[in-house]
Residue, then its C-alpha position, 0 to 999 in steps of 0.5 A: m469671478a475676477k474675470s467676470l468682475k473685469i468684464a462687468l467693469l468694462v461694460l459699465i465703462a462703455a455705458l458711462s461713456v455714453q454720458a459724454q456731452v450730448s445735444q439735448k432736443d425736445m425729442k418725442v419719445i413714443g413707446y408701444l405697449g402690447g396688451w398681452s405683455s407682462p414680464p415677471g415683476w413688471s407693472l405700469d409703474s415700471i415704465d420710465w414715464a419721465c422719458l416718454t412723451h407718448v405711450i401707445d395702447s396696442f392693439a385694437r382689431p378692425l372688423p369687416d363691418g367697420t366696428i372695432d374689437a378693443s378687448e385686448l387694450r389696457g384701456v383706462p388703467l393705462v390712459s389714467k397712468a399716462h395722464q398722471h405723468n403728463v404723457r399722451c396715450n394713443v390707441s393703435i389699431g391693427g398690428w401684424s396679427y391683424r394685418n389682413d383685417f383692414f381691407a374690408p372696413v376701408q371699402p366704399g359704404v363701410i369706411d365712413t362707419f369705420v372712421s366714426n367708430i375710430y373716433q368713438l373709440v378714442v373719445s370714449g376711452g379717453y385716448d389722445g389720438v390714434d395710430i393706424d398700424w396697417e402692415y401693409p396697405d400694398r401687400g395684396a396677398e395679406g389683406g392689402l389694396p389693389a394698386g392705385s386704389g387710393q383707399f389708404n390715403q382716403l382713410i387717413k384724410k377722413i380720420h383727420d377731418r373727423f378729428n378736426e371738426p369744430s365739435a371734435a373732442a381734444g386730448c387730455d392737455g387740450r390739444p387736438l387729437e393726434l393721428a399717426f400711422c406705422q410705416g412698413t419698411y419697404y412697402f410704399r406703393e399705396i401711400d401718397w406721401a405728399f398727400v398724407s403729410d398734410y393730414v398726419d401728425y407723424v409717421f412711425v418708421m419701423g426701423y427694425d425687422m428690415n427684411n434681413p438678419y440684422n435688426g435695424p441697421l442705421r447704415n448699410s452697403a446693400t440696397i433693396r427695391n421697394s414696392a414702389g419700384t425705387y431702389m434705396e439703401k437697405s437701412v434706417h437711413g435709406v428709409c428716412d431719405y426716401l420719406l424726406n424726398n417724397g414729401i414727409p417733413p423731418g418734423k413728422i418722422v418718428l424713427g422706430a427702434p427695437f427693445y428686442q433681438k433679431p432673429g427670434e424677437t428675444r426681449y432685450a432684458d433676456v439677452q442682457a441677462s444672458l450677457m451678464v452671465t456670459p459676457t463673452n457672448y457679446l461679439g462686438f458693435c458694428t462700427t462700419p458698413g463692412p461685413f456688418p450693417g453698422p453703426a447701431e447694431a450689436k452682434v451677440r450670441y444667445a441660446g447658441s445662435i448669433g443675433y443682432m440687437n440695439d444696445t446702449n451704443s445703438f441708441k446713442y447713435k440713433c438719438e444723434y441721428i434723430t437730433n442731427r436730421n431734426l426728426m420728430g423723435l424716437g419710437i420704441w417697440e416694445i417698452s416692457d421688453v427692457h424691464p428690469y434694466t434701465n440702461l437704454w432709458d438712461v441713454i434716451r433721456r440724455y437726448t431729450v429735454p425734461k417735460a413740464p412737471v405738471s399733470c396732463g390737462v394743466t398747461i404751462p403758459v407760454k409768455i411773450k414779454g416783448f419783441a423788437p423792433a415793434s414794427g417792421c416789414v416783410g423780410d425784417t428780423v424780429v427777436i421775440s423774448g419770453s419764457n417756456f418757448l422750450a429749448s428747440k423749435g421742433r413742431g413749434f411755430v410763430s405767427f404774426n396776426g395769423v400768418r405763420v413764419r417761414s424762416y427762423n434764425d434761432w430758437t431758445s427757451t427764452n428768445i426766438s429770432v424770426v424773419v417777418p413773412p409775406g402777407v403780414t398785417t398789423g396784429r398780435v404775435l403768437v408763439t406755440n412751443y413744441w408741446g402745443f402750448s401757446g402765448t400771445s403778445l400784449s401789443n401789436f406788431r405793426l407794419p409802418g403806415l404808408g402815407v402819400t403827402g403830395f405829387a408834382p406836377v399835378r397834371g401831365c401826359i403819358g410818359d411824363v415823370v411825376a415825383i411822389s412824396g410821402s413816408n414809409f415807401g420802403p428803401v427799395q421797391g421790392n413788390g411795391s407798386v404805384r397806380f394812377a387812376g387804377v392803372k399800374v405804373t410800369n416805368y420806375v425812375a427812382w424809389s426811396d423811403t420818402s420819394l418816388s419818381v415814375k412815368i405816367p402810364r397809359i391812363t384815360a381819365d383823372g384819378v388818385i395816385t396809390v402807392s403800395n410798399a413791399c409790406g403790403a401797406g398802401g396809401t392814396s393821394a388826397g387829390d386826383f392826378k389830372i391827365f393833360c397833354a400840353n403838346p401831345m401832337s405828332h402830326f396831322t393827316v390830310e386825306h381827300d377824295a380824288s374820285s369826284g369829277i370836275n364841277s363835283p364837290s370834293r371832301i378833305v378830312v383832316r385829323a390830329i394824331d398823337d404820338r401813339d397814333n391815336v386820333k386826338n380830340d379837342f385840338s386847335a389847328r390852322v388850315t391854309l388853302f392855296v387855290r388855283a382856279n382858271s375861272g369861275e368861283i370856288v366855294w369851300g366850307i369847313v364843317t365843324t361844330n359850327s359850319t362856316f362857308i367862305d367864298c373865294g374869287p377866281g384865280d389864285s387865292r389863299a384862304v386861312f381858317d382857324f378851327r378846333l377839331s370836332e369831337a370825332g377828332t376830324m375836320i371835313l372840308t367840302i369844295s365845289d368848283n365851277s372851273m378849278e385846277s387844284v388846291d394846296i393844303e397846309v395844316k398847322d397847330l396854332t403855335g406852328t409847331w406841328q403840321d401835316d406830314d405833307s404840307d404840299g398835299v394837292l387836291a385836284f379834280v379828275d377828268p372822268n373820261f381820262d384813261p391812263s392805259a390809252v396814253p404814254r407815261a413819263y415818270a419824273y422823280p422828285s430829284v429831277f423836278d426839284k431842280g427846276g429844269t425844263v422838259v422839251f418835247t419834239l413832235v412829229s406833227p406840228s399840229s399835235r397838242i400835249r396834255i399832262y396828267n398827274i398820277l391821280g389822273v388830274l390834268v395839270k397842263e395843256i400845251p397847244a400845238g406848235e414847234n418844240p413845246r416846253w414844260t417846266p415841272s417845277e410849276h407843279i409838285a414833283g412826282g410821276y406824270y402821264i403824257a397824252v399827245y393828240d393830233d388835231k389834224n388827223g387824230k392819230r397818235v404821234q411819237v413823243r421824245m422828251i428831253y430834260t434840261g436841268t438848271d445844271g445843264k444835264 
């Protein structure tokens, strides 16, 4: 007796040690209750309702035609009792016994009926949601789906869509109906986790019966290849990691733990009663991954066999695991198996915060007293003060005018610190706590209004710097931008909260200046910025048609070109013509909006004409000639700043009978002719005469017959020339030797 008392005291001390300081969390506690389960002395009042947040009425059976057999459910008595204790009551469909019965009702043509009947079962029974316990979608030999069917994923989506229709019923507390499913430990192939994550409220991880003698090890040195073909740790930790890595957020994972021993599925209460009689059957707690898959497994001897179960230490470690990984909560199969003992409930309760002490259907309002600062920008920190936020965030959230916060600094029952998310506009702040209760601020959180008060200069050309003044531009540019007449600026010189400096973009029209800051706030100038290029010219181009013959009109085209190689319209210029004529009369005219014709007499003449370019951005000069040698052209703007890129451009007339291939060529480069030297020809025949043509085939010089004729190229422009020699006596070609003597004697 004394020995038994000593061991009993040790067991009590071990239990008390669990009461050490723990981190409380508003952790969901979800308990399954089988419709058949009724241990001696047990009733619905035996359930530790203060510890539970959900109770699951198990199980309804899916039928091939899409209807549902609910005869095994407890129904109204359980629903009513749960709601009296402010506990949600969901209904579970399936379970191990009915694992083969899902395949038929999810087929096309039946699935919509099945979903409709699920909704009707939930609503008519007064349930708060549904749990789909299909064990398992990818075990084809047991009513599973063929690989890649996608039917399980569609089932989840269709239930979600039905539960969230505008006319859909709500749970007892006014919140939407819940949707969850029970996940088989290693059967993942037919579940698109990232897809279903958007549609379920939580996933119940079966952290027990893990295909080995052990009953839900938290860690394990062994690995297993799951049905999706991935190797993973053969443990609760391994399953959780797999789900987290494949799209299920931690706030949607409920870690299941057993209230029974494995193997044999013996009730925890029966094993505990046996240990109270024979304490030596408690063989120790697994604390290392060594020969046992611990921690979180106790080894016991029951009815002559070795088994494994979750005891108080097991639940302590698993609750800490849930808290440390920010999982949604703890799930239990099956809650009547612990009766009449309460030690497991005592451990679980210490890791949860108390529920609101009201009946289901009555809410405790979340109240927002205020927030600071009252205005701000994206990325700023805002602290919200109030009441009933609950001790930790869980699935709670904060939104600014409908835009949910992405980053949380801190969350307590009375204060929440958040970072203002992108896309926010001025509006109310809303806080929704873990239980789904919400409160809205009385005042708006404001984004600072942005104003453009002025800009200078008020007109300018592309690439010029413009200074813009105003307020609330933001201390840094971030996502801010400036536009001129709708064209976005790409070159920013400076940015501060009250002034900006930017370079004018490639605009083609006048327009307002618009500034947007990183908050998304915008402001517009009161007046238009005017595009004006005071000195946009880069150069003029002079083009002329050298193909017309002697005594034929010839055209010169002058264009003003800006610094982006675009033809510039509406620009003043001055054209100067240096005319050399042998005889006759030259008539030339500049064709603009008002045609003008000016006569020039024979001989060397100089004509000056000021004009404005036409709308086409060009000036056309037409020259007709009775007997003319050349016209030199010079173009400048009226300030003399810009000129054509070849101010000595020559317009001359080509002899239509000229054949360059029939005459010898002499090339003289500018470096030679610019020195002003002389070319001396030595002719074999004194009766020969020489004609010199430029590279355009224009006759520029004729030297009569005589001894040692000479030619000074500087009389004309530098370049290459053709030399044609004719023998007036016999018409034969004669040999030509050119000797260049420069001014330097070379």
